[in-house]
C-alpha positions in Angstrom: 12.6 75.7 -41.2 15.4 74.8 -43.6 17.1 77.8 -45.2 16.5 77.8 -49.0 19.7 77.4 -51.1 21.4 80.6 -52.0 22.5 81.6 -55.5 26.1 81.1 -54.4 25.2 77.5 -53.3 23.7 76.8 -56.8 26.9 78.1 -58.5 29.0 76.0 -56.2 27.1 72.8 -57.0 27.2 73.6 -60.8 31.0 74.2 -60.9 31.6 71.3 -58.5 29.9 68.9 -61.0 32.0 70.4 -63.8 35.2 69.8 -61.8 34.1 66.3 -60.9 33.5 65.5 -64.6 36.8 67.1 -65.6 34.9 69.5 -67.9 38.0 71.6 -67.1 41.2 69.8 -68.4 43.6 68.6 -65.6 45.9 71.4 -64.5 44.0 73.9 -66.8 43.8 77.5 -65.6 40.2 78.5 -65.1 39.2 81.7 -66.9 36.9 83.3 -64.4 35.6 85.9 -66.9 34.6 83.2 -69.5 33.1 81.0 -66.8 31.0 83.8 -65.4 29.6 84.5 -68.9 29.1 80.8 -69.5 27.1 80.4 -66.3 25.5 83.8 -66.5 26.6 84.7 -63.0 28.5 87.6 -61.5 32.1 87.3 -60.5 31.6 87.6 -56.7 29.5 84.5 -56.1 31.6 82.6 -58.6 34.8 83.5 -56.8 33.2 82.3 -53.5 32.3 79.0 -55.2 35.9 78.6 -56.6 37.4 79.3 -53.2 35.2 76.8 -51.6 36.0 74.2 -54.2 39.7 74.8 -53.8 39.4 74.3 -50.0 37.7 70.9 -50.7 40.3 69.7 -53.2 38.4 70.0 -56.4 40.5 72.9 -57.6 43.8 74.4 -56.8 44.8 78.1 -56.3 48.1 79.6 -57.2 48.8 83.1 -55.9 49.0 85.6 -58.7 47.8 83.1 -61.3 44.3 82.1 -60.2 42.4 78.8 -60.0 43.3 75.6 -61.8 41.6 72.3 -62.3 43.1 69.6 -60.1 45.7 67.2 -61.4 44.7 63.8 -62.6 47.5 61.3 -61.7 47.6 57.8 -60.3 49.2 58.7 -57.0 46.4 61.2 -56.1 43.7 58.7 -57.1 45.4 55.9 -55.2 45.6 58.2 -52.1 41.9 59.0 -52.4 40.9 55.3 -52.7 43.1 54.4 -49.7 41.4 57.3 -47.7 38.0 56.0 -48.8 38.9 52.5 -47.6 40.0 53.8 -44.2 36.9 56.0 -43.7 34.4 53.3 -44.8 36.0 50.5 -42.9 35.7 52.6 -39.7 32.2 53.8 -40.6 30.9 50.3 -41.2 32.5 49.1 -37.9 30.6 51.8 -36.0 27.4 51.1 -38.0 27.5 47.5 -37.1 27.7 48.4 -33.4 25.3 51.3 -33.4 22.6 50.7 -36.0 19.2 49.4 -34.9 17.9 46.0 -36.0 15.3 47.8 -38.0 17.9 50.0 -39.8 19.9 46.9 -40.7 16.9 45.1 -42.0 16.2 48.1 -44.2 19.8 48.1 -45.5 19.4 44.4 -46.3 16.3 45.1 -48.3 18.0 47.9 -50.2 21.0 45.6 -51.1 18.7 42.8 -52.3 16.4 45.1 -54.3 19.5 46.5 -56.0 20.1 43.1 -57.7 17.8 44.2 -60.6 20.1 47.1 -61.3 23.2 45.0 -61.8 22.4 43.7 -65.3 23.6 44.1 -68.8 22.3 47.3 -70.3 22.3 49.4 -67.1 24.4 52.5 -67.7 27.7 52.9 -65.8 26.4 56.2 -64.4 23.4 54.4 -62.8 25.6 51.6 -61.5 28.0 54.0 -59.8 25.1 55.9 -58.3 23.7 52.7 -56.9 27.0 51.7 -55.4 27.5 55.1 -53.9 24.0 55.1 -52.4 24.8 51.8 -50.7 28.1 53.0 -49.2 26.6 56.3 -48.1 23.9 54.4 -46.3 26.6 52.5 -44.4 28.3 55.8 -43.4 25.0 57.3 -42.3 24.3 54.3 -40.0 27.7 55.0 -38.3 26.1 58.0 -36.6 29.2 60.0 -37.3 28.4 63.0 -39.5 32.1 63.9 -40.0 32.9 60.5 -41.5 29.9 60.9 -43.8 31.1 64.4 -44.9 34.6 63.1 -45.7 33.1 60.2 -47.7 30.9 62.5 -49.8 33.9 64.6 -50.6 36.0 61.7 -51.7 33.2 60.1 -53.7 32.8 63.3 -55.7 36.5 63.5 -56.4 36.9 59.9 -57.6 33.5 59.8 -59.4 34.9 60.1 -62.9 37.6 57.5 -62.3 35.0 55.1 -60.9 33.0 55.4 -64.1 36.1 54.7 -66.2 36.9 51.7 -63.9 33.4 50.2 -64.2 33.5 50.6 -68.0 36.8 48.8 -68.1 35.6 46.0 -65.9 32.5 45.6 -68.2 34.8 45.3 -71.2 37.2 42.9 -69.6 34.7 40.7 -67.6 31.4 41.2 -69.3 28.5 40.2 -67.0 30.8 39.2 -64.2 31.5 42.9 -63.5 27.8 43.4 -62.7 27.7 41.8 -59.3 26.6 43.2 -56.0 27.2 40.1 -53.9 29.9 41.9 -52.0 27.3 44.4 -50.7 25.2 41.5 -49.5 28.2 39.9 -47.7 28.8 43.2 -45.9 25.2 43.3 -44.8 25.3 39.7 -43.7 28.3 40.5 -41.4 26.5 43.5 -40.1 23.3 41.5 -39.3 25.5 39.1 -37.3 27.0 42.1 -35.5 30.5 41.1 -36.6 32.1 44.5 -37.0 35.5 43.1 -37.8 34.2 41.0 -40.7 32.0 43.8 -42.0 35.0 46.2 -41.9 37.2 43.7 -43.6 34.7 43.1 -46.4 34.4 46.8 -47.1 38.1 47.3 -47.2 38.6 44.4 -49.6 35.7 45.6 -51.8 37.3 49.1 -52.2 40.9 48.0 -52.5 40.5 45.2 -55.0 40.6 47.7 -57.9 43.6 49.7 -56.7 46.0 47.9 -59.0 44.1 49.3 -62.0 44.4 52.9 -60.9 47.2 53.7 -63.4 45.4 52.1 -66.3 42.2 53.9 -65.4 43.9 57.3 -65.3 45.3 56.6 -68.8 41.8 55.8 -70.0 40.5 58.9 -68.4 43.0 61.1 -70.2 42.1 59.5 -73.5 38.4 60.3 -72.9 39.2 63.8 -71.7 41.5 64.8 -74.6 40.3 62.7 -77.5 37.0 63.8 -78.9 34.5 61.0 -78.8 32.5 60.0 -81.9 28.9 61.1 -81.8 
């Protein structure tokens, strides 16, 4: 029987989402007293959650000063994208070798059925969720739980920037930005059991937006610090 989530786990997930969305400003010191009141929780489970998030890279801790929101800079984001490319290219290589024919057929169906999502009017949040679902499925098929865990961590840490990137692509390219044919090419290579090609397709898919990291970080800062019209 699966153990029900604890109160500490719930606090952890809530603060993690806040950190991923940059509800805390980059490099801002986190006031634990204010946060405990805001979340209506006691300080002990909150401190446990903050320590856990610091160990996972969502926050930083400075001795004698407390917890801070992580920085938002192009180098850190580039490093995360490069790590993601390395993890996923290896995961898809293993998945191509290990996944059953049935599992690959199900992945192909998932990729094809997602075409309906990639259309004008679909929210960037939904598009990023759809893309993440596809890539997590690839990692799951690798049979390597550690690769999957690493990917989930990185996805959460770059989630906000991916939203900014998708919005920028939509503004620059219009409907051309709404395209999941790369996913289908990855699946085609996997169905052919061509692990090298599948791995290459994944790496190209992830790295093609790296040149826009600096601009996307600038856009993110403008959204974080400039109040948006309602």
